[in-house]
Biopython code that builds the backbone (N, CA, C, O; Angstrom):
import numpy as np
from Bio.PDB.StructureBuilder import StructureBuilder

atoms = [
    (1, "UNK", "N", (-25.967, 5.099, -25.078)),
    (1, "UNK", "CA", (-24.966, 5.227, -26.129)),
    (1, "UNK", "C", (-23.606, 4.832, -25.543)),
    (1, "UNK", "O", (-23.065, 5.530, -24.684)),
    (2, "UNK", "N", (-23.069, 3.722, -26.009)),
    (2, "UNK", "CA", (-21.788, 3.243, -25.504)),
    (2, "UNK", "C", (-20.672, 3.726, -26.435)),
    (2, "UNK", "O", (-20.740, 3.514, -27.646)),
    (3, "UNK", "N", (-19.643, 4.375, -25.871)),
    (3, "UNK", "CA", (-18.543, 4.879, -26.703)),
    (3, "UNK", "C", (-17.610, 3.753, -27.162)),
    (3, "UNK", "O", (-17.239, 2.875, -26.383)),
    (4, "UNK", "N", (-17.244, 3.802, -28.445)),
    (4, "UNK", "CA", (-16.271, 2.872, -28.997)),
    (4, "UNK", "C", (-14.899, 3.543, -29.011)),
    (4, "UNK", "O", (-14.790, 4.749, -28.788)),
    (5, "UNK", "N", (-13.875, 2.777, -29.268)),
    (5, "UNK", "CA", (-12.498, 3.281, -29.217)),
    (5, "UNK", "C", (-12.208, 4.406, -30.194)),
    (5, "UNK", "O", (-11.278, 5.182, -29.972)),
    (6, "UNK", "N", (-12.979, 4.518, -31.275)),
    (6, "UNK", "CA", (-12.753, 5.590, -32.253)),
    (6, "UNK", "C", (-13.672, 6.789, -32.029)),
    (6, "UNK", "O", (-13.699, 7.706, -32.850)),
    (7, "UNK", "N", (-14.431, 6.794, -30.920)),
    (7, "UNK", "CA", (-15.288, 7.927, -30.589)),
    (7, "UNK", "C", (-16.730, 7.793, -31.042)),
    (7, "UNK", "O", (-17.569, 8.604, -30.648)),
    (8, "UNK", "N", (-17.045, 6.795, -31.857)),
    (8, "UNK", "CA", (-18.418, 6.547, -32.298)),
    (8, "UNK", "C", (-19.191, 5.949, -31.119)),
    (8, "UNK", "O", (-18.633, 5.198, -30.320)),
    (9, "UNK", "N", (-20.486, 6.291, -31.018)),
    (9, "UNK", "CA", (-21.340, 5.770, -29.945)),
    (9, "UNK", "C", (-22.386, 4.834, -30.535)),
    (9, "UNK", "O", (-23.013, 5.144, -31.549)),
    (10, "UNK", "N", (-22.567, 3.680, -29.886)),
    (10, "UNK", "CA", (-23.545, 2.697, -30.355)),
    (10, "UNK", "C", (-24.721, 2.642, -29.385)),
    (10, "UNK", "O", (-24.546, 2.524, -28.172)),
    (11, "UNK", "N", (-25.933, 2.733, -29.955)),
    (11, "UNK", "CA", (-27.148, 2.681, -29.147)),
    (11, "UNK", "C", (-27.298, 1.280, -28.578)),
    (11, "UNK", "O", (-27.198, 0.285, -29.295)),
    (12, "UNK", "N", (-27.542, 1.223, -27.275)),
    (12, "UNK", "CA", (-27.629, -0.052, -26.581)),
    (12, "UNK", "C", (-28.765, -0.020, -25.575)),
    (12, "UNK", "O", (-28.855, 0.899, -24.760)),
    (13, "UNK", "N", (-29.631, -1.020, -25.630)),
    (13, "UNK", "CA", (-30.702, -1.157, -24.638)),
    (13, "UNK", "C", (-30.272, -2.235, -23.652)),
    (13, "UNK", "O", (-29.864, -3.328, -24.046)),
    (14, "UNK", "N", (-30.370, -1.911, -22.359)),
    (14, "UNK", "CA", (-29.974, -2.840, -21.311)),
    (14, "UNK", "C", (-31.191, -3.141, -20.448)),
    (14, "UNK", "O", (-31.771, -2.240, -19.843)),
    (15, "UNK", "N", (-31.569, -4.402, -20.397)),
    (15, "UNK", "CA", (-32.660, -4.859, -19.544)),
    (15, "UNK", "C", (-32.014, -5.568, -18.360)),
    (15, "UNK", "O", (-31.546, -6.699, -18.488)),
    (16, "UNK", "N", (-31.988, -4.902, -17.211)),
    (16, "UNK", "CA", (-31.282, -5.429, -16.045)),
    (16, "UNK", "C", (-32.253, -5.705, -14.906)),
    (16, "UNK", "O", (-33.268, -5.021, -14.774)),
    (17, "UNK", "N", (-31.944, -6.707, -14.078)),
    (17, "UNK", "CA", (-32.778, -6.968, -12.903)),
    (17, "UNK", "C", (-32.785, -5.755, -11.974)),
    (17, "UNK", "O", (-31.815, -4.999, -11.919)),
    (18, "UNK", "N", (-33.868, -5.578, -11.257)),
    (18, "UNK", "CA", (-33.990, -4.469, -10.314)),
    (18, "UNK", "C", (-32.949, -4.594, -9.210)),
    (18, "UNK", "O", (-32.399, -3.591, -8.755)),
    (19, "UNK", "N", (-32.677, -5.821, -8.778)),
    (19, "UNK", "CA", (-31.711, -6.066, -7.709)),
    (19, "UNK", "C", (-30.296, -5.819, -8.221)),
    (19, "UNK", "O", (-29.743, -6.644, -8.949)),
    (20, "UNK", "N", (-29.710, -4.686, -7.842)),
    (20, "UNK", "CA", (-28.333, -4.366, -8.245)),
    (20, "UNK", "C", (-27.351, -4.705, -7.136)),
    (20, "UNK", "O", (-26.173, -4.359, -7.228)),
    (21, "UNK", "N", (-27.820, -5.380, -6.084)),
    (21, "UNK", "CA", (-26.972, -5.714, -4.951)),
    (21, "UNK", "C", (-26.037, -6.879, -5.207)),
    (21, "UNK", "O", (-25.118, -7.116, -4.424)),
    (22, "UNK", "N", (-26.256, -7.609, -6.290)),
    (22, "UNK", "CA", (-25.376, -8.724, -6.613)),
    (22, "UNK", "C", (-25.021, -8.675, -8.082)),
    (22, "UNK", "O", (-25.650, -7.954, -8.856)),
    (23, "UNK", "N", (-24.015, -9.438, -8.467)),
    (23, "UNK", "CA", (-23.579, -9.471, -9.858)),
    (23, "UNK", "C", (-24.471, -10.422, -10.652)),
    (23, "UNK", "O", (-24.965, -11.416, -10.120)),
    (24, "UNK", "N", (-24.670, -10.104, -11.929)),
    (24, "UNK", "CA", (-25.508, -10.924, -12.799)),
    (24, "UNK", "C", (-24.773, -11.216, -14.098)),
    (24, "UNK", "O", (-24.010, -10.374, -14.570)),
    (25, "UNK", "N", (-24.986, -12.396, -14.689)),
    (25, "UNK", "CA", (-24.433, -12.671, -16.017)),
    (25, "UNK", "C", (-25.231, -11.893, -17.058)),
    (25, "UNK", "O", (-26.324, -11.403, -16.776)),
    (26, "UNK", "N", (-24.673, -11.785, -18.267)),
    (26, "UNK", "CA", (-25.434, -11.092, -19.299)),
    (26, "UNK", "C", (-25.376, -11.824, -20.619)),
    (26, "UNK", "O", (-24.496, -12.646, -20.874)),
    (27, "UNK", "N", (-26.355, -11.490, -21.452)),
    (27, "UNK", "CA", (-26.482, -12.032, -22.795)),
    (27, "UNK", "C", (-26.504, -10.835, -23.734)),
    (27, "UNK", "O", (-27.367, -9.967, -23.600)),
    (28, "UNK", "N", (-25.575, -10.771, -24.680)),
    (28, "UNK", "CA", (-25.440, -9.637, -25.595)),
    (28, "UNK", "C", (-25.871, -10.024, -27.001)),
    (28, "UNK", "O", (-25.430, -11.039, -27.541)),
    (29, "UNK", "N", (-26.733, -9.212, -27.582)),
    (29, "UNK", "CA", (-27.139, -9.364, -28.980)),
    (29, "UNK", "C", (-26.807, -8.063, -29.698)),
    (29, "UNK", "O", (-27.216, -6.986, -29.266)),
    (30, "UNK", "N", (-26.056, -8.170, -30.809)),
    (30, "UNK", "CA", (-25.754, -7.003, -31.634)),
    (30, "UNK", "C", (-26.465, -7.221, -32.960)),
    (30, "UNK", "O", (-26.352, -8.295, -33.551)),
    (31, "UNK", "N", (-27.198, -6.215, -33.437)),
    (31, "UNK", "CA", (-28.037, -6.430, -34.613)),
    (31, "UNK", "C", (-28.079, -5.230, -35.557)),
    (31, "UNK", "O", (-28.037, -4.084, -35.109)),
    (32, "UNK", "N", (-28.160, -5.493, -36.869)),
    (32, "UNK", "CA", (-28.400, -4.414, -37.824)),
    (32, "UNK", "C", (-29.906, -4.193, -38.047)),
    (32, "UNK", "O", (-30.301, -3.319, -38.818)),
    (33, "UNK", "N", (-30.742, -4.994, -37.365)),
    (33, "UNK", "CA", (-32.184, -4.966, -37.610)),
    (33, "UNK", "C", (-32.976, -4.136, -36.617)),
    (33, "UNK", "O", (-34.206, -4.187, -36.628)),
    (34, "UNK", "N", (-32.322, -3.385, -35.771)),
    (34, "UNK", "CA", (-32.939, -2.474, -34.813)),
    (34, "UNK", "C", (-33.270, -3.157, -33.493)),
    (34, "UNK", "O", (-33.810, -4.262, -33.455)),
    (35, "UNK", "N", (-32.936, -2.479, -32.438)),
    (35, "UNK", "CA", (-33.276, -2.978, -31.104)),
    (35, "UNK", "C", (-34.432, -2.170, -30.516)),
    (35, "UNK", "O", (-34.612, -2.113, -29.299)),
    (36, "UNK", "N", (-35.215, -1.543, -31.408)),
    (36, "UNK", "CA", (-36.350, -0.767, -30.926)),
    (36, "UNK", "C", (-37.387, -1.661, -30.273)),
    (36, "UNK", "O", (-37.371, -2.868, -30.512)),
    (37, "UNK", "N", (-38.261, -1.144, -29.483)),
    (37, "UNK", "CA", (-38.607, 0.276, -29.362)),
    (37, "UNK", "C", (-37.589, 1.025, -28.517)),
    (37, "UNK", "O", (-37.008, 0.462, -27.590)),
    (38, "UNK", "N", (-37.375, 2.283, -28.835)),
    (38, "UNK", "CA", (-36.366, 3.093, -28.170)),
    (38, "UNK", "C", (-36.955, 3.881, -27.015)),
    (38, "UNK", "O", (-37.938, 4.603, -27.181)),
    (39, "UNK", "N", (-36.352, 3.739, -25.849)),
    (39, "UNK", "CA", (-36.761, 4.511, -24.687)),
    (39, "UNK", "C", (-37.506, 3.696, -23.649)),
    (39, "UNK", "O", (-38.205, 2.733, -23.965)),
    (40, "UNK", "N", (-37.337, 4.108, -22.403)),
    (40, "UNK", "CA", (-37.944, 3.422, -21.260)),
    (40, "UNK", "C", (-39.462, 3.289, -21.382)),
    (40, "UNK", "O", (-40.002, 2.235, -21.044)),
    (41, "UNK", "N", (-40.173, 4.324, -21.856)),
    (41, "UNK", "CA", (-41.637, 4.184, -21.918)),
    (41, "UNK", "C", (-42.105, 3.088, -22.875)),
    (41, "UNK", "O", (-43.268, 2.686, -22.843)),
    (42, "UNK", "N", (-41.192, 2.605, -23.728)),
    (42, "UNK", "CA", (-41.572, 1.623, -24.737)),
    (42, "UNK", "C", (-40.964, 0.254, -24.450)),
    (42, "UNK", "O", (-40.657, -0.497, -25.376)),
    (43, "UNK", "N", (-40.790, -0.070, -23.180)),
    (43, "UNK", "CA", (-40.205, -1.348, -22.748)),
    (43, "UNK", "C", (-40.829, -2.509, -23.514)),
    (43, "UNK", "O", (-42.043, -2.555, -23.709)),
    (44, "UNK", "N", (-39.994, -3.438, -23.944)),
    (44, "UNK", "CA", (-40.449, -4.596, -24.714)),
    (44, "UNK", "C", (-41.011, -5.673, -23.801)),
    (44, "UNK", "O", (-40.278, -6.563, -23.373)),
    (45, "UNK", "N", (-42.279, -5.606, -23.502)),
    (45, "UNK", "CA", (-42.888, -6.648, -22.677)),
    (45, "UNK", "C", (-42.897, -7.985, -23.404)),
    (45, "UNK", "O", (-43.038, -9.033, -22.774)),
    (46, "UNK", "N", (-42.751, -7.957, -24.704)),
    (46, "UNK", "CA", (-42.723, -9.203, -25.480)),
    (46, "UNK", "C", (-41.521, -10.068, -25.118)),
    (46, "UNK", "O", (-41.517, -11.264, -25.408)),
    (47, "UNK", "N", (-40.500, -9.483, -24.489)),
    (47, "UNK", "CA", (-39.349, -10.282, -24.054)),
    (47, "UNK", "C", (-39.788, -11.418, -23.142)),
    (47, "UNK", "O", (-39.207, -12.503, -23.161)),
    (48, "UNK", "N", (-40.807, -11.164, -22.354)),
    (48, "UNK", "CA", (-41.274, -12.179, -21.415)),
    (48, "UNK", "C", (-41.976, -13.329, -22.122)),
    (48, "UNK", "O", (-42.183, -14.384, -21.522)),
    (49, "UNK", "N", (-42.344, -13.145, -23.382)),
    (49, "UNK", "CA", (-43.008, -14.198, -24.150)),
    (49, "UNK", "C", (-42.058, -14.862, -25.146)),
    (49, "UNK", "O", (-42.503, -15.630, -25.998)),
    (50, "UNK", "N", (-40.773, -14.582, -25.054)),
    (50, "UNK", "CA", (-39.823, -15.079, -26.037)),
    (50, "UNK", "C", (-38.896, -16.133, -25.426)),
    (50, "UNK", "O", (-39.026, -16.497, -24.257)),
    (51, "UNK", "N", (-37.963, -16.610, -26.244)),
    (51, "UNK", "CA", (-36.975, -17.572, -25.768)),
    (51, "UNK", "C", (-36.106, -16.982, -24.659)),
    (51, "UNK", "O", (-35.468, -17.725, -23.913)),
    (52, "UNK", "N", (-36.075, -15.659, -24.545)),
    (52, "UNK", "CA", (-35.270, -14.995, -23.515)),
    (52, "UNK", "C", (-35.874, -15.128, -22.128)),
    (52, "UNK", "O", (-35.207, -14.851, -21.131)),
    (53, "UNK", "N", (-37.102, -15.541, -22.059)),
    (53, "UNK", "CA", (-37.793, -15.604, -20.764)),
    (53, "UNK", "C", (-36.995, -16.371, -19.717)),
    (53, "UNK", "O", (-36.880, -15.926, -18.574)),
    (54, "UNK", "N", (-36.444, -17.521, -20.100)),
    (54, "UNK", "CA", (-35.700, -18.343, -19.135)),
    (54, "UNK", "C", (-34.473, -17.602, -18.610)),
    (54, "UNK", "O", (-34.138, -17.714, -17.430)),
    (55, "UNK", "N", (-33.799, -16.844, -19.483)),
    (55, "UNK", "CA", (-32.641, -16.053, -19.051)),
    (55, "UNK", "C", (-33.077, -14.918, -18.123)),
    (55, "UNK", "O", (-32.451, -14.670, -17.093)),
    (56, "UNK", "N", (-34.144, -14.242, -18.497)),
    (56, "UNK", "CA", (-34.629, -13.127, -17.681)),
    (56, "UNK", "C", (-35.110, -13.618, -16.318)),
    (56, "UNK", "O", (-34.890, -12.964, -15.299)),
    (57, "UNK", "N", (-35.765, -14.770, -16.313)),
    (57, "UNK", "CA", (-36.243, -15.362, -15.064)),
    (57, "UNK", "C", (-35.078, -15.679, -14.126)),
    (57, "UNK", "O", (-35.217, -15.598, -12.905)),
    (58, "UNK", "N", (-33.935, -16.040, -14.700)),
    (58, "UNK", "CA", (-32.740, -16.349, -13.915)),
    (58, "UNK", "C", (-31.908, -15.097, -13.622)),
    (58, "UNK", "O", (-30.774, -15.193, -13.151)),
    (59, "UNK", "N", (-32.476, -13.935, -13.902)),
    (59, "UNK", "CA", (-31.883, -12.621, -13.630)),
    (59, "UNK", "C", (-30.619, -12.331, -14.435)),
    (59, "UNK", "O", (-29.674, -11.724, -13.931)),
    (60, "UNK", "N", (-30.617, -12.770, -15.681)),
    (60, "UNK", "CA", (-29.569, -12.337, -16.604)),
    (60, "UNK", "C", (-29.830, -10.882, -16.966)),
    (60, "UNK", "O", (-30.968, -10.414, -16.918)),
    (61, "UNK", "N", (-28.780, -10.182, -17.323)),
    (61, "UNK", "CA", (-28.913, -8.859, -17.913)),
    (61, "UNK", "C", (-28.964, -9.090, -19.417)),
    (61, "UNK", "O", (-28.057, -9.702, -19.982)),
    (62, "UNK", "N", (-30.018, -8.606, -20.067)),
    (62, "UNK", "CA", (-30.141, -8.752, -21.520)),
    (62, "UNK", "C", (-29.754, -7.440, -22.163)),
    (62, "UNK", "O", (-30.311, -6.392, -21.836)),
    (63, "UNK", "N", (-28.793, -7.495, -23.084)),
    (63, "UNK", "CA", (-28.269, -6.309, -23.747)),
    (63, "UNK", "C", (-28.460, -6.485, -25.247)),
    (63, "UNK", "O", (-28.061, -7.502, -25.815)),
    (64, "UNK", "N", (-29.075, -5.487, -25.892)),
    (64, "UNK", "CA", (-29.242, -5.528, -27.342)),
    (64, "UNK", "C", (-28.727, -4.207, -27.905)),
    (64, "UNK", "O", (-29.022, -3.137, -27.372)),
    (65, "UNK", "N", (-27.949, -4.294, -28.996)),
    (65, "UNK", "CA", (-27.249, -3.128, -29.521)),
    (65, "UNK", "C", (-27.432, -3.009, -31.029)),
    (65, "UNK", "O", (-27.327, -3.991, -31.763)),
    (66, "UNK", "N", (-27.710, -1.773, -31.481)),
    (66, "UNK", "CA", (-27.704, -1.486, -32.915)),
    (66, "UNK", "C", (-26.245, -1.418, -33.365)),
    (66, "UNK", "O", (-25.457, -0.672, -32.783)),
    (67, "UNK", "N", (-25.874, -2.186, -34.392)),
    (67, "UNK", "CA", (-24.489, -2.157, -34.861)),
    (67, "UNK", "C", (-24.162, -0.796, -35.459)),
    (67, "UNK", "O", (-25.049, 0.001, -35.762)),
    (68, "UNK", "N", (-22.900, -0.560, -35.614)),
    (68, "UNK", "CA", (-22.362, 0.697, -36.138)),
    (68, "UNK", "C", (-23.072, 1.123, -37.432)),
    (68, "UNK", "O", (-23.173, 0.357, -38.391)),
    (69, "UNK", "N", (-23.559, 2.369, -37.423)),
    (69, "UNK", "CA", (-24.160, 2.944, -38.625)),
    (69, "UNK", "C", (-25.598, 2.548, -38.899)),
    (69, "UNK", "O", (-26.154, 2.941, -39.924)),
    (70, "UNK", "N", (-26.210, 1.789, -38.020)),
    (70, "UNK", "CA", (-27.599, 1.369, -38.216)),
    (70, "UNK", "C", (-28.491, 1.952, -37.128)),
    (70, "UNK", "O", (-28.104, 2.035, -35.962)),
    (71, "UNK", "N", (-29.676, 2.349, -37.527)),
    (71, "UNK", "CA", (-30.714, 2.855, -36.642)),
    (71, "UNK", "C", (-30.205, 3.996, -35.779)),
    (71, "UNK", "O", (-29.861, 5.047, -36.320)),
    (72, "UNK", "N", (-30.139, 3.840, -34.457)),
    (72, "UNK", "CA", (-29.737, 4.953, -33.593)),
    (72, "UNK", "C", (-28.237, 4.977, -33.288)),
    (72, "UNK", "O", (-27.772, 5.851, -32.556)),
    (73, "UNK", "N", (-27.489, 4.045, -33.830)),
    (73, "UNK", "CA", (-26.042, 4.029, -33.612)),
    (73, "UNK", "C", (-25.340, 4.943, -34.614)),
    (73, "UNK", "O", (-25.745, 5.059, -35.770)),
    (74, "UNK", "N", (-24.282, 5.584, -34.139)),
    (74, "UNK", "CA", (-23.489, 6.464, -34.995)),
    (74, "UNK", "C", (-22.554, 5.633, -35.869)),
    (74, "UNK", "O", (-22.445, 4.417, -35.709)),
    (75, "UNK", "N", (-21.885, 6.315, -36.791)),
    (75, "UNK", "CA", (-20.883, 5.671, -37.633)),
    (75, "UNK", "C", (-21.421, 5.247, -38.973)),
    (75, "UNK", "O", (-22.572, 5.515, -39.318)),
    (76, "UNK", "N", (-20.571, 4.583, -39.721)),
    (76, "UNK", "CA", (-20.913, 4.126, -41.062)),
    (76, "UNK", "C", (-21.114, 2.616, -41.052)),
    (76, "UNK", "O", (-20.260, 1.870, -40.573)),
    (77, "UNK", "N", (-22.248, 2.174, -41.583)),
    (77, "UNK", "CA", (-22.551, 0.747, -41.620)),
    (77, "UNK", "C", (-21.756, 0.061, -42.722)),
    (77, "UNK", "O", (-21.654, 0.569, -43.838)),
    (78, "UNK", "N", (-21.202, -1.085, -42.400)),
    (78, "UNK", "CA", (-20.585, -1.970, -43.382)),
    (78, "UNK", "C", (-21.030, -3.377, -43.006)),
    (78, "UNK", "O", (-20.773, -3.840, -41.895)),
    (79, "UNK", "N", (-21.698, -4.054, -43.934)),
    (79, "UNK", "CA", (-22.243, -5.375, -43.648)),
    (79, "UNK", "C", (-21.116, -6.352, -43.319)),
    (79, "UNK", "O", (-20.259, -6.627, -44.158)),
    (80, "UNK", "N", (-21.125, -6.865, -42.109)),
    (80, "UNK", "CA", (-20.108, -7.776, -41.593)),
    (80, "UNK", "C", (-18.708, -7.180, -41.845)),
    (80, "UNK", "O", (-17.920, -7.692, -42.641)),
    (81, "UNK", "N", (-18.446, -6.098, -41.143)),
    (81, "UNK", "CA", (-17.162, -5.392, -41.238)),
    (81, "UNK", "C", (-16.018, -6.394, -41.040)),
    (81, "UNK", "O", (-16.003, -7.119, -40.046)),
    (82, "UNK", "N", (-15.062, -6.442, -41.975)),
    (82, "UNK", "CA", (-13.984, -7.442, -41.900)),
    (82, "UNK", "C", (-13.120, -7.295, -40.645)),
    (82, "UNK", "O", (-12.881, -6.188, -40.162)),
    (83, "UNK", "N", (-12.661, -8.429, -40.136)),
    (83, "UNK", "CA", (-11.797, -8.470, -38.961)),
    (83, "UNK", "C", (-10.413, -7.941, -39.317)),
    (83, "UNK", "O", (-9.869, -8.269, -40.372)),
    (84, "UNK", "N", (-9.849, -7.128, -38.441)),
    (84, "UNK", "CA", (-8.490, -6.607, -38.607)),
    (84, "UNK", "C", (-7.640, -7.249, -37.511)),
    (84, "UNK", "O", (-7.759, -6.890, -36.339)),
    (85, "UNK", "N", (-6.797, -8.182, -37.883)),
    (85, "UNK", "CA", (-6.017, -8.936, -36.898)),
    (85, "UNK", "C", (-4.962, -8.075, -36.204)),
    (85, "UNK", "O", (-4.795, -8.168, -34.988)),
    (86, "UNK", "N", (-4.267, -7.261, -36.942)),
    (86, "UNK", "CA", (-3.186, -6.434, -36.389)),
    (86, "UNK", "C", (-3.622, -4.966, -36.367)),
    (86, "UNK", "O", (-3.217, -4.178, -37.222)),
    (87, "UNK", "N", (-4.432, -4.616, -35.404)),
    (87, "UNK", "CA", (-4.906, -3.233, -35.315)),
    (87, "UNK", "C", (-3.737, -2.322, -34.965)),
    (87, "UNK", "O", (-2.974, -2.610, -34.043)),
    (88, "UNK", "N", (-3.600, -1.223, -35.699)),
    (88, "UNK", "CA", (-2.490, -0.296, -35.508)),
    (88, "UNK", "C", (-2.854, 0.897, -34.632)),
    (88, "UNK", "O", (-2.001, 1.463, -33.949)),
    (89, "UNK", "N", (-4.155, 1.278, -34.660)),
    (89, "UNK", "CA", (-4.596, 2.442, -33.888)),
    (89, "UNK", "C", (-6.102, 2.347, -33.641)),
    (89, "UNK", "O", (-6.739, 1.370, -34.035)),
    (90, "UNK", "N", (-6.669, 3.365, -32.987)),
    (90, "UNK", "CA", (-8.094, 3.356, -32.631)),
    (90, "UNK", "C", (-9.030, 3.497, -33.826)),
    (90, "UNK", "O", (-10.240, 3.317, -33.688)),
    (91, "UNK", "N", (-8.483, 3.817, -34.993)),
    (91, "UNK", "CA", (-9.327, 3.901, -36.196)),
    (91, "UNK", "C", (-9.506, 2.530, -36.851)),
    (91, "UNK", "O", (-10.377, 2.358, -37.704)),
    (92, "UNK", "N", (-8.696, 1.568, -36.459)),
    (92, "UNK", "CA", (-8.828, 0.204, -36.978)),
    (92, "UNK", "C", (-9.921, -0.506, -36.184)),
    (92, "UNK", "O", (-9.671, -1.088, -35.129)),
    (93, "UNK", "N", (-11.127, -0.441, -36.717)),
    (93, "UNK", "CA", (-12.277, -1.012, -36.008)),
    (93, "UNK", "C", (-12.894, -2.120, -36.854)),
    (93, "UNK", "O", (-12.766, -2.143, -38.078)),
    (94, "UNK", "N", (-13.565, -3.034, -36.165)),
    (94, "UNK", "CA", (-14.284, -4.119, -36.826)),
    (94, "UNK", "C", (-15.375, -4.588, -35.874)),
    (94, "UNK", "O", (-15.538, -4.012, -34.798)),
    (95, "UNK", "N", (-16.115, -5.609, -36.243)),
    (95, "UNK", "CA", (-17.193, -6.105, -35.388)),
    (95, "UNK", "C", (-16.636, -6.583, -34.050)),
    (95, "UNK", "O", (-17.260, -6.385, -33.007)),
    (96, "UNK", "N", (-15.462, -7.214, -34.081)),
    (96, "UNK", "CA", (-14.868, -7.734, -32.846)),
    (96, "UNK", "C", (-14.490, -6.607, -31.889)),
    (96, "UNK", "O", (-14.714, -6.720, -30.684)),
    (97, "UNK", "N", (-13.917, -5.517, -32.414)),
    (97, "UNK", "CA", (-13.527, -4.418, -31.522)),
    (97, "UNK", "C", (-14.759, -3.719, -30.957)),
    (97, "UNK", "O", (-14.746, -3.291, -29.803)),
    (98, "UNK", "N", (-15.814, -3.597, -31.744)),
    (98, "UNK", "CA", (-17.048, -2.995, -31.230)),
    (98, "UNK", "C", (-17.657, -3.867, -30.135)),
    (98, "UNK", "O", (-18.115, -3.354, -29.114)),
    (99, "UNK", "N", (-17.662, -5.177, -30.344)),
    (99, "UNK", "CA", (-18.196, -6.087, -29.330)),
    (99, "UNK", "C", (-17.324, -6.033, -28.072)),
    (99, "UNK", "O", (-17.846, -6.013, -26.958)),
    (100, "UNK", "N", (-16.017, -6.011, -28.244)),
    (100, "UNK", "CA", (-15.097, -5.948, -27.107)),
    (100, "UNK", "C", (-15.317, -4.673, -26.296)),
    (100, "UNK", "O", (-15.411, -4.719, -25.070)),
    (101, "UNK", "N", (-15.400, -3.525, -26.996)),
    (101, "UNK", "CA", (-15.606, -2.250, -26.305)),
    (101, "UNK", "C", (-16.933, -2.241, -25.546)),
    (101, "UNK", "O", (-17.031, -1.673, -24.459)),
    (102, "UNK", "N", (-17.946, -2.871, -26.125)),
    (102, "UNK", "CA", (-19.253, -2.955, -25.472)),
    (102, "UNK", "C", (-19.170, -3.784, -24.199)),
    (102, "UNK", "O", (-19.651, -3.364, -23.146)),
    (103, "UNK", "N", (-18.560, -4.958, -24.296)),
    (103, "UNK", "CA", (-18.432, -5.828, -23.124)),
    (103, "UNK", "C", (-17.592, -5.139, -22.043)),
    (103, "UNK", "O", (-17.935, -5.195, -20.862)),
    (104, "UNK", "N", (-16.516, -4.501, -22.436)),
    (104, "UNK", "CA", (-15.669, -3.794, -21.468)),
    (104, "UNK", "C", (-16.466, -2.719, -20.725)),
    (104, "UNK", "O", (-16.335, -2.585, -19.508)),
    (105, "UNK", "N", (-17.282, -1.959, -21.440)),
    (105, "UNK", "CA", (-18.113, -0.920, -20.832)),
    (105, "UNK", "C", (-19.133, -1.540, -19.881)),
    (105, "UNK", "O", (-19.330, -1.049, -18.770)),
    (106, "UNK", "N", (-19.777, -2.615, -20.317)),
    (106, "UNK", "CA", (-20.778, -3.274, -19.488)),
    (106, "UNK", "C", (-20.174, -3.793, -18.186)),
    (106, "UNK", "O", (-20.771, -3.650, -17.118)),
    (107, "UNK", "N", (-19.001, -4.390, -18.277)),
    (107, "UNK", "CA", (-18.356, -4.928, -17.089)),
    (107, "UNK", "C", (-18.039, -3.806, -16.104)),
    (107, "UNK", "O", (-18.228, -3.965, -14.898)),
    (108, "UNK", "N", (-17.562, -2.682, -16.612)),
    (108, "UNK", "CA", (-17.244, -1.551, -15.735)),
    (108, "UNK", "C", (-18.502, -0.966, -15.098)),
    (108, "UNK", "O", (-18.508, -0.652, -13.907)),
    (109, "UNK", "N", (-19.553, -0.823, -15.876)),
    (109, "UNK", "CA", (-20.774, -0.179, -15.391)),
    (109, "UNK", "C", (-21.615, -1.114, -14.524)),
    (109, "UNK", "O", (-22.088, -0.712, -13.462)),
    (110, "UNK", "N", (-21.800, -2.335, -14.959)),
    (110, "UNK", "CA", (-22.715, -3.244, -14.276)),
    (110, "UNK", "C", (-22.025, -4.257, -13.374)),
    (110, "UNK", "O", (-22.697, -5.035, -12.697)),
    (111, "UNK", "N", (-20.696, -4.262, -13.352)),
    (111, "UNK", "CA", (-19.956, -5.208, -12.505)),
    (111, "UNK", "C", (-20.459, -6.637, -12.720)),
    (111, "UNK", "O", (-20.784, -7.356, -11.775)),
    (112, "UNK", "N", (-20.510, -7.012, -13.971)),
    (112, "UNK", "CA", (-21.075, -8.297, -14.364)),
    (112, "UNK", "C", (-20.123, -9.433, -14.025)),
    (112, "UNK", "O", (-18.907, -9.301, -14.163)),
    (113, "UNK", "N", (-20.681, -10.535, -13.586)),
    (113, "UNK", "CA", (-19.870, -11.649, -13.103)),
    (113, "UNK", "C", (-19.294, -12.513, -14.218)),
    (113, "UNK", "O", (-18.193, -13.043, -14.071)),
    (114, "UNK", "N", (-20.016, -12.668, -15.336)),
    (114, "UNK", "CA", (-19.497, -13.512, -16.403)),
    (114, "UNK", "C", (-20.182, -13.176, -17.718)),
    (114, "UNK", "O", (-21.256, -12.574, -17.735)),
    (115, "UNK", "N", (-19.561, -13.563, -18.802)),
    (115, "UNK", "CA", (-20.102, -13.337, -20.141)),
    (115, "UNK", "C", (-20.596, -14.656, -20.687)),
    (115, "UNK", "O", (-19.923, -15.680, -20.570)),
    (116, "UNK", "N", (-21.783, -14.629, -21.289)),
    (116, "UNK", "CA", (-22.358, -15.850, -21.875)),
    (116, "UNK", "C", (-22.337, -15.693, -23.380)),
    (116, "UNK", "O", (-22.771, -16.592, -24.100)),
]
sb = StructureBuilder()
sb.init_structure("model")
sb.init_model(0)
sb.init_chain("A")
sb.init_seg("    ")
for serial, (resi, resn, name, xyz) in enumerate(atoms, 1):
    if name == "N":
        sb.init_residue(resn, " ", resi, " ")
    sb.init_atom(name, np.array(xyz, "f"), 0.0, 1.0, " ", f" {name:<3s}", serial, name[0])
structure = sb.get_structure()
């Protein structure tokens, strides 16, 4: 659960290489369609049979997130929440601020080298 600037937490699954000794790039997908299965025991082995295989083989970190208000994420869902150009406070949220907060958290936690 990654905290957003307004205190809402978004459910995020992170598939990271075992080798944490070096920095890795990441690929982020945010979806209203669920990033299940939820939990380590239900690891998506199907990732290895998908278009993501080439990224995973190159040791990318794959991150998939339930958008605000959907599935296991907190908050209220709004389909394609409108962009707020001049945010006045932490309650002014949109898809861009949620994505930004997610990337900022990932960089701090995983020390990621670059964003794709």
